[in-house]
C-alpha positions as CSV (number, residue, x, y, z in Angstrom):
1,M,0.0,0.0,0.0
2,T,1.3,3.5,-0.8
3,R,0.7,6.8,0.9
4,T,1.9,10.0,-0.6
5,I,2.9,13.1,1.4
6,D,0.1,15.6,2.0
7,S,1.8,18.5,0.1
8,R,-0.8,21.1,1.2
9,A,-0.3,20.5,4.9
10,T,3.5,20.4,4.4
11,L,3.6,23.7,2.5
12,S,1.4,25.3,5.1
13,Y,3.8,24.5,7.9
14,V,6.8,25.5,5.8
15,G,5.1,28.8,5.1
16,S,4.9,29.4,8.8
17,V,8.7,28.8,9.1
18,V,9.4,31.1,6.2
19,K,7.2,33.9,7.6
20,Y,8.7,34.0,11.1
21,L,12.2,33.4,9.9
22,S,11.9,36.4,7.5
23,A,10.7,38.5,10.5
24,A,14.0,37.8,12.2
25,M,15.6,40.1,9.6
26,I,14.4,43.0,11.8
27,L,17.7,42.8,13.7
28,P,20.0,43.3,10.6
29,L,17.4,45.9,9.3
30,L,17.9,47.9,12.5
31,T,21.6,47.5,12.1
32,A,21.4,48.8,8.6
33,V,19.4,51.8,9.8
34,I,22.1,52.5,12.5
35,Y,25.0,52.3,10.1
36,G,23.1,53.7,7.1
37,E,23.9,50.7,4.9
38,D,21.7,48.4,2.9
39,V,18.4,49.5,4.5
40,W,16.4,48.8,1.4
41,V,18.0,45.3,1.0
42,F,16.6,44.0,4.3
43,A,13.3,45.9,4.1
44,A,12.7,44.3,0.7
45,A,13.9,40.8,1.7
46,M,11.9,40.8,5.0
47,A,8.7,42.0,3.3
48,T,9.0,39.5,0.5
49,G,9.7,36.6,2.8
50,I,6.8,37.4,5.2
51,A,4.4,37.8,2.2
52,L,5.5,34.5,0.7
53,G,5.3,32.7,4.0
54,A,1.8,34.0,4.7
55,A,0.6,32.9,1.2
56,L,2.0,29.4,1.8
57,E,0.3,29.2,5.2
58,R,-3.1,29.8,3.5
59,V,-2.6,26.7,1.2
60,D,-4.1,24.6,4.1
61,P,-5.7,26.6,7.0
62,E,-6.0,23.5,9.2
63,P,-3.0,21.2,8.3
64,D,-2.7,17.8,9.8
65,L,0.7,16.2,10.0
66,G,1.5,12.5,9.8
67,P,5.0,10.9,10.2
68,R,5.8,11.5,6.5
69,E,4.6,15.1,6.5
70,G,6.7,15.7,9.7
71,L,9.9,14.5,7.9
72,A,9.0,16.6,4.8
73,V,8.3,19.7,6.9
74,V,11.7,19.5,8.6
75,A,13.7,18.8,5.4
76,L,11.9,21.4,3.3
77,A,11.8,24.1,6.1
78,W,15.6,24.0,6.2
79,L,15.9,24.2,2.5
80,A,13.5,27.1,2.4
81,A,15.4,28.8,5.2
82,A,18.6,28.7,3.1
83,V,16.8,30.1,0.0
84,V,15.2,32.9,2.1
85,G,18.5,33.7,3.8
86,A,20.3,34.0,0.4
87,V,18.1,36.8,-0.8
88,P,19.8,39.6,1.2
89,Y,23.2,38.5,-0.1
90,V,22.0,38.7,-3.7
91,L,20.3,42.0,-3.3
92,A,23.3,43.6,-1.3
93,G,25.8,42.3,-3.8
94,Y,23.9,43.2,-7.0
95,G,25.8,45.7,-9.1
96,D,29.0,45.9,-7.0
97,G,30.6,42.7,-8.2
98,S,30.4,40.9,-4.9
99,A,30.8,37.2,-5.0
100,L,27.7,36.8,-2.9
101,A,25.6,38.4,-5.7
102,H,25.9,35.1,-7.6
103,P,22.8,33.0,-6.6
104,V,24.9,29.8,-6.1
105,N,27.4,31.6,-3.8
106,A,24.5,33.2,-1.9
107,L,22.8,29.9,-1.5
108,F,26.0,28.3,-0.3
109,E,26.6,31.1,2.2
110,S,23.1,30.9,3.5
111,M,23.0,27.1,3.8
112,S,26.4,27.3,5.5
113,G,25.1,29.7,8.0
114,F,21.8,28.0,8.9
115,T,23.5,24.6,9.2
116,T,26.3,26.2,11.3
117,T,28.9,24.9,8.9
118,G,30.9,28.1,8.6
119,A,32.3,27.6,5.1
120,T,32.3,30.7,3.0
121,A,31.8,31.3,-0.7
122,T,33.5,34.7,-0.7
123,A,37.1,35.7,-0.2
124,E,36.0,39.3,0.4
125,L,35.5,39.0,4.2
126,G,35.3,41.8,6.7
127,V,33.3,45.0,7.1
128,A,35.6,46.7,4.5
129,N,33.8,44.7,1.8
130,H,30.4,44.0,3.2
131,S,28.0,46.1,5.3
132,H,27.6,45.6,9.0
133,A,24.0,44.5,8.4
134,V,24.9,41.8,5.9
135,L,27.6,40.4,8.1
136,L,25.3,40.5,11.2
137,W,22.7,38.6,9.1
138,R,25.4,36.1,8.3
139,Q,26.1,35.6,12.0
140,L,22.4,35.5,12.9
141,T,21.6,32.7,10.5
142,Q,24.1,30.5,12.4
143,W,22.5,31.4,15.7
144,L,19.0,30.6,14.5
145,G,20.1,27.3,13.0
146,G,22.2,26.3,16.0
147,M,19.5,25.2,18.4
148,G,17.2,24.4,15.5
149,I,14.7,26.3,13.4
150,I,11.9,23.8,14.1
151,V,12.7,23.8,17.8
152,L,12.3,27.6,17.7
153,M,9.0,27.4,15.8
154,I,7.6,24.9,18.3
155,A,8.6,27.2,21.1
156,I,6.7,30.2,19.7
157,L,3.9,28.6,17.7
158,P,1.2,26.7,19.7
159,E,-0.2,25.0,16.5
160,L,3.2,23.3,15.8
161,A,3.4,21.9,19.3
162,V,0.6,19.4,18.5
163,N,3.1,17.5,16.3
164,G,6.2,19.0,18.1
165,A,7.7,15.7,19.4
166,Q,7.7,14.2,15.9
167,L,9.2,17.4,14.3
168,M,11.9,17.8,17.0
169,R,12.9,14.2,16.7
170,S,13.5,14.6,13.0
171,E,15.6,17.8,13.6
172,A,17.4,17.0,16.8
173,P,21.1,16.2,16.5
174,G,21.7,12.7,17.9
175,P,20.0,9.3,18.0
176,E,17.2,10.3,20.4
177,L,15.3,13.3,21.8
178,Q,15.5,13.9,25.5
179,K,12.2,15.3,26.8
180,L,12.8,17.7,29.7
181,T,9.3,18.7,30.6
182,P,5.9,17.0,30.2
183,R,4.9,19.2,27.3
184,I,7.1,19.3,24.2
185,A,6.5,23.0,23.6
186,E,7.8,23.7,27.1
187,T,10.9,21.6,26.4
188,A,11.5,23.6,23.2
189,R,11.2,26.9,25.2
190,V,13.5,25.5,28.0
191,L,16.2,24.7,25.4
192,W,15.9,28.1,23.8
193,V,16.0,29.9,27.1
194,L,19.2,28.0,28.0
195,Y,20.7,28.8,24.5
196,V,19.8,32.5,24.8
197,G,21.2,32.7,28.3
198,V,24.6,31.1,27.5
199,T,24.9,33.3,24.4
200,L,24.2,36.5,26.4
201,L,26.8,35.4,29.0
202,F,29.4,35.0,26.3
203,V,28.6,38.3,24.7
204,V,29.0,40.0,28.1
205,V,32.3,38.2,28.7
206,L,33.7,39.3,25.3
207,Y,32.6,42.9,25.7
208,A,33.9,43.0,29.3
209,L,37.3,42.1,27.9
210,H,37.0,45.1,25.6
211,L,36.0,47.4,28.5
212,V,39.0,46.4,30.6
213,G,41.4,47.2,27.7
214,V,42.7,43.7,26.8
215,A,40.5,43.4,23.6
216,P,40.5,46.8,21.9
217,N,38.9,45.5,18.7
218,M,36.2,43.4,20.5
219,T,33.5,46.1,20.1
220,A,29.9,45.6,21.1
221,Y,29.2,44.7,17.4
222,N,32.0,42.1,17.4
223,A,31.0,40.7,20.8
224,L,27.4,40.2,19.6
225,A,28.5,38.8,16.2
226,H,30.8,36.2,17.8
227,G,28.2,35.3,20.4
228,F,25.8,34.5,17.5
229,S,28.4,32.1,15.9
230,T,30.1,30.5,18.9
231,L,27.3,28.8,20.8
232,P,25.8,27.3,17.6
233,T,29.3,26.0,16.8
234,G,29.1,28.0,13.6
235,G,32.5,29.6,12.9
236,F,31.6,32.6,10.9
237,S,33.4,35.8,11.9
238,P,33.1,39.3,10.6
239,E,36.9,39.5,10.9
240,A,38.8,38.2,7.9
241,D,41.4,36.7,10.2
242,S,38.8,34.9,12.3
243,I,39.8,34.7,16.0
244,A,43.4,35.3,15.1
245,A,42.4,39.0,14.8
246,F,42.1,39.1,18.6
247,S,44.5,39.0,21.5
248,P,45.5,35.7,23.2
249,V,43.3,36.6,26.2
250,V,40.3,36.8,23.9
251,Q,41.2,33.5,22.2
252,W,41.4,31.7,25.6
253,A,37.9,33.2,26.4
254,F,36.5,31.4,23.4
255,V,37.7,27.9,24.5
256,P,35.3,27.1,27.4
257,F,32.3,28.3,25.5
258,M,33.2,26.3,22.4
259,V,33.6,23.2,24.6
260,L,30.2,24.0,26.3
261,A,28.6,24.3,22.9
262,G,29.5,20.6,22.2
263,V,27.7,19.5,25.4
264,N,24.1,18.2,25.4
265,F,22.0,21.2,26.4
266,A,19.7,19.0,28.4
267,L,22.5,18.6,30.9
268,F,22.6,22.3,31.5
269,W,18.9,22.1,32.5
270,Y,19.8,19.5,35.1
271,V,22.7,21.6,36.4
272,F,20.4,24.7,36.8
273,R,18.0,22.5,38.7
274,D,20.8,21.6,41.1
275,E,21.1,18.1,39.7
276,V,24.8,18.2,39.0
277,D,25.1,14.4,39.3
278,A,23.3,14.1,36.0
279,L,26.2,15.9,34.4
280,V,29.0,14.1,36.2
281,E,27.5,10.7,35.7
282,N,26.7,11.1,32.0
283,T,28.9,8.8,30.0
284,E,28.8,10.8,26.8
285,F,29.8,14.0,28.6
286,R,32.8,12.3,30.3
287,V,34.0,10.8,27.1
288,Y,33.5,14.1,25.2
289,L,35.5,16.0,27.8
290,G,38.1,13.3,27.9
291,A,38.5,13.4,24.1
292,V,38.9,17.2,24.2
293,V,41.7,16.9,26.9
294,A,43.5,14.0,25.3
295,M,43.5,15.3,21.8
296,S,44.5,18.7,23.0
297,G,47.4,17.2,24.8
298,V,48.6,15.3,21.7
299,L,48.2,18.4,19.4
300,V,50.0,20.7,21.9
301,A,52.9,18.2,22.0
302,A,53.0,18.0,18.2
303,L,53.0,21.8,17.8
304,Y,55.7,22.2,20.5
305,R,57.9,19.8,18.7
306,G,57.5,21.6,15.3
307,G,54.2,20.6,13.9
308,A,53.5,24.0,12.5
309,P,55.6,26.5,10.6
310,P,56.1,30.0,11.9
311,T,53.3,32.3,10.7
312,E,52.3,35.9,11.3
313,L,48.9,35.1,12.6
314,G,49.5,31.9,14.6
315,G,52.9,32.7,16.0
316,V,55.8,30.3,16.5
317,T,54.8,27.1,18.3
318,E,58.0,25.1,18.1
319,G,59.7,25.3,21.5
320,V,57.2,28.0,22.7
321,A,55.1,26.3,25.3
322,G,52.5,29.1,25.7
323,T,51.7,29.5,22.0
324,A,51.7,25.7,21.4
325,L,49.3,25.3,24.3
326,R,46.9,28.0,23.2
327,Q,46.9,26.9,19.5
328,G,46.5,23.2,20.3
329,V,43.7,23.6,22.9
330,F,41.9,26.2,20.8
331,Q,41.9,24.1,17.5
332,I,40.7,20.9,19.2
333,A,38.0,22.8,21.1
334,S,37.0,24.4,17.8
335,L,37.1,21.4,15.4
336,L,36.1,18.5,17.6
337,N,32.6,19.8,17.8
338,S,32.6,21.5,14.4
339,T,32.8,25.2,15.4
340,G,35.4,25.9,12.8
341,F,37.1,29.0,14.3
342,A,40.8,29.4,13.8
343,T,43.7,31.2,15.4
344,A,46.2,30.0,12.9
345,D,46.2,28.6,9.3
346,F,46.3,24.9,10.2
347,A,46.1,24.2,6.4
348,Q,49.8,25.1,6.4
349,W,50.7,22.8,9.4
350,E,52.6,19.6,9.1
351,T,50.8,16.5,7.7
352,H,50.6,14.6,11.0
353,T,49.0,17.6,12.8
354,Q,46.5,18.0,9.9
355,F,45.5,14.3,10.1
356,L,45.0,14.7,13.9
357,L,42.6,17.6,13.2
358,L,40.7,15.5,10.5
359,F,40.3,12.7,13.1
360,A,38.9,15.2,15.5
361,M,36.4,16.4,12.9
362,F,35.0,12.9,12.6
363,I,34.2,12.7,16.3
364,G,31.7,15.5,16.6
365,G,30.0,17.0,19.6
366,S,27.4,15.4,21.9
367,A,23.9,14.4,21.0
368,G,21.5,17.3,21.9
369,S,24.3,19.9,21.4
370,T,24.7,22.3,18.6
371,G,27.8,20.4,17.4
372,G,28.1,18.6,14.1
373,G,29.9,15.4,13.1
374,I,28.9,11.8,13.9
375,K,28.5,12.5,17.6
376,V,30.2,11.0,20.6
377,I,27.3,8.8,21.7
378,R,27.2,7.1,18.3
379,W,30.9,6.3,18.5
380,L,30.4,4.9,22.0
381,I,27.5,2.6,21.0
382,L,29.4,1.6,17.8
383,F,32.4,0.5,19.8
384,K,30.3,-1.3,22.3
385,T,28.3,-3.1,19.5
386,L,31.6,-4.1,17.9
387,R,32.9,-5.5,21.2
388,R,29.6,-7.4,21.7
389,E,29.8,-8.9,18.2
390,L,33.3,-10.1,18.9
391,Y,32.3,-11.6,22.2
392,T,29.2,-13.4,20.9
393,T,31.2,-14.7,18.0
394,A,33.4,-16.5,20.5
395,N,30.5,-17.3,22.8
396,P,27.5,-18.0,20.4
397,D,25.2,-19.2,23.2
398,V,25.4,-15.9,25.2
399,V,22.9,-13.1,24.8
400,R,24.6,-9.9,25.6
401,P,22.8,-6.5,25.2
402,V,24.6,-3.2,24.5
403,R,24.7,-1.1,27.7
404,L,25.5,2.6,28.1
405,G,25.8,4.1,31.5
406,G,24.2,1.1,33.1
407,S,21.2,1.1,30.9
408,V,20.4,-1.3,28.0
409,V,20.4,0.4,24.6
410,D,17.4,-0.6,22.6
411,E,18.3,-2.7,19.5
412,D,16.3,-0.3,17.3
413,V,18.6,2.5,18.4
414,V,21.7,0.3,17.7
415,R,20.3,-0.5,14.3
416,G,19.6,3.2,13.6
417,I,23.1,4.2,14.6
418,L,24.6,1.6,12.4
419,T,22.5,2.7,9.4
420,F,23.3,6.4,10.0
421,T,27.0,5.8,10.3
422,L,27.1,3.7,7.2
423,L,25.2,6.3,5.2
424,Y,27.4,9.1,6.5
425,L,30.6,7.4,5.6
426,L,29.3,6.3,2.2
427,L,28.1,9.8,1.3
428,F,31.3,11.3,2.6
429,A,33.4,9.0,0.4
430,L,31.2,9.4,-2.8
431,A,31.2,13.2,-2.4
432,A,35.0,13.3,-2.0
433,V,35.4,11.4,-5.2
434,F,33.0,13.7,-7.0
435,I,34.7,16.8,-5.6
436,E,38.1,15.7,-6.8
437,L,36.8,14.8,-10.3
438,D,34.7,17.9,-10.7
439,T,37.3,20.3,-9.6
440,A,39.8,18.7,-12.0
441,R,37.3,19.0,-14.8
442,A,36.8,22.7,-14.1
443,G,40.5,23.5,-13.9
444,T,40.5,24.1,-10.2
445,P,41.9,20.8,-9.0
446,L,42.0,19.7,-5.4
447,S,44.2,16.9,-4.2
448,G,42.6,13.7,-2.8
449,T,43.2,14.8,0.7
450,E,41.8,18.2,0.1
451,A,38.7,16.8,-1.6
452,A,38.2,14.4,1.3
453,A,38.6,17.2,3.8
454,A,36.1,19.4,1.9
455,S,33.6,16.6,1.9
456,L,34.0,16.0,5.6
457,A,33.9,19.8,6.3
458,T,30.5,20.1,4.6
459,I,28.7,16.9,5.5
460,G,30.0,17.3,9.1
461,N,29.0,21.0,9.2
462,I,32.6,21.9,10.2
463,G,33.5,24.6,7.7
464,P,37.2,24.9,7.1
465,G,39.1,22.2,5.1
466,L,42.7,21.9,3.9
467,G,44.7,23.6,1.2
468,P,42.9,26.6,-0.4
469,L,39.8,25.7,1.6
470,G,41.6,26.2,4.9
471,P,40.4,28.5,7.8
472,F,41.5,31.6,6.0
473,G,40.6,30.4,2.5
474,S,37.4,30.4,0.6
475,Y,35.1,28.0,-1.4
476,E,34.4,30.8,-3.9
477,F,36.8,29.5,-6.7
478,L,35.1,26.0,-6.8
479,P,32.8,25.2,-9.8
480,S,29.1,25.8,-9.2
481,T,28.4,22.0,-9.5
482,T,30.8,21.3,-6.6
483,K,29.3,24.1,-4.5
484,L,25.7,22.8,-5.2
485,L,26.8,19.3,-4.1
486,M,28.2,20.9,-0.9
487,V,24.9,22.7,-0.3
488,F,23.3,19.3,-0.4
489,L,25.9,17.9,1.9
490,M,25.5,20.7,4.5
491,W,21.7,20.3,4.3
492,I,21.7,16.5,4.7
493,G,24.5,16.6,7.3
494,R,22.7,19.0,9.6
495,L,19.5,17.0,9.5
496,E,21.5,13.8,9.9
497,I,20.6,12.3,6.6
498,V,17.4,10.4,7.3
499,P,14.8,13.2,7.0
500,V,16.2,14.3,3.7
501,L,16.6,10.8,2.2
502,A,13.1,10.0,3.4
503,L,11.7,12.6,1.0
504,F,13.0,10.6,-1.9
505,V,11.4,7.3,-0.8
506,A,8.2,8.5,0.9
507,G,6.1,7.3,-2.1
508,L,7.5,3.9,-2.3
509,E,5.6,0.8,-1.3
510,E,6.0,-0.4,2.3
């Protein structure tokens, strides 16, 4: 028996997302008014988006969502968000030769923002080449996408809360959704309150460093812009030199907040309720923190022994303990959970240090965090499943469940993790081959390692790759076909593959 997706109900919900997301352009519009830049761009983009969203809402005044429609709403809402978010880039760049005026580059930048990837399709970074309003919109897209567009919609729209659990499950990063309160809309609001609170705390910390004189270029604008991209593990910066543009004190201030961004936000809720044991006893949290410490130690040692050439931005690390410590800890904290900020051009580091960073990119943050990648909890369950299979092969009469933190992991969860990981690695490998072949065809060849890093950087929502796609590089020179593939990889990577692929098989017989 077949059942097609109710397109009218799906479009109606997507229209709600488009309408309210367009309304968020009020912040860059106010910024445009303050600085006297691109006012008409955001006024036109916001009005168009709200009108389009309202029209789509009217397609079905009383939409009813089933499981298939839920998957479709999540997948299409994120795609629609990227399209809506690209409009200001195209309008602002029209006529002045900006790379973002090209629709493919604008879509790439917008998808990179909402999926918190942090890869850029323009080499013209900084307020010298783009208005404050455009750059703030670029930052804001990451912040909106970090906790989740659908989670935000459920928190503010009562009509979405009816199907909220199903929608959040499709969007949430990780193998399962942790319900914090009896009502799913309340859970969504709790998550967003925590997210806003930690963001504001970080903005205050950054601006306080400016006020005490240790961060002269960390203005209120920069503090807000970097707050918008740190907690969502985004990596965009209005500074062309990323975090290398700031003093070592500022760089150290980023580290704890980048690490926090890779932690399951549900654990913050328990800490605020004075249930600290929930944090300390959480297996995934302990392994995540252990991975940050262990890999930082290895990278610091490698840099101290000469794993990075001297550079103007990063400083000399060989034999300089303080610089090696700062660079090593910062880059692991940034890349292990997919933030993507940089204080040095690690694309120029020695091969063994680059491979260590690639390994960190594969790990990812925790489930329920804003981090990308495969996620720590999946690796834990995969290793435990492997150990079980080896044990039961030698002891075929023994029934041994997979346990995590003293609890038995449901076999459906194990099967889902195995499926996701296989699809993730398969898509990563196929995309890497396509990128290498397509860039060679277009006369902009990437090496095999650089193509693999680019594939990983986009499907894992990490951002910077290696070679010309490094932290201070740009994806602008790549052919449009490669960039469109990367748009797809960022989209499918942020939604963890299944909701997007389900769109293509929804009409098949069960």
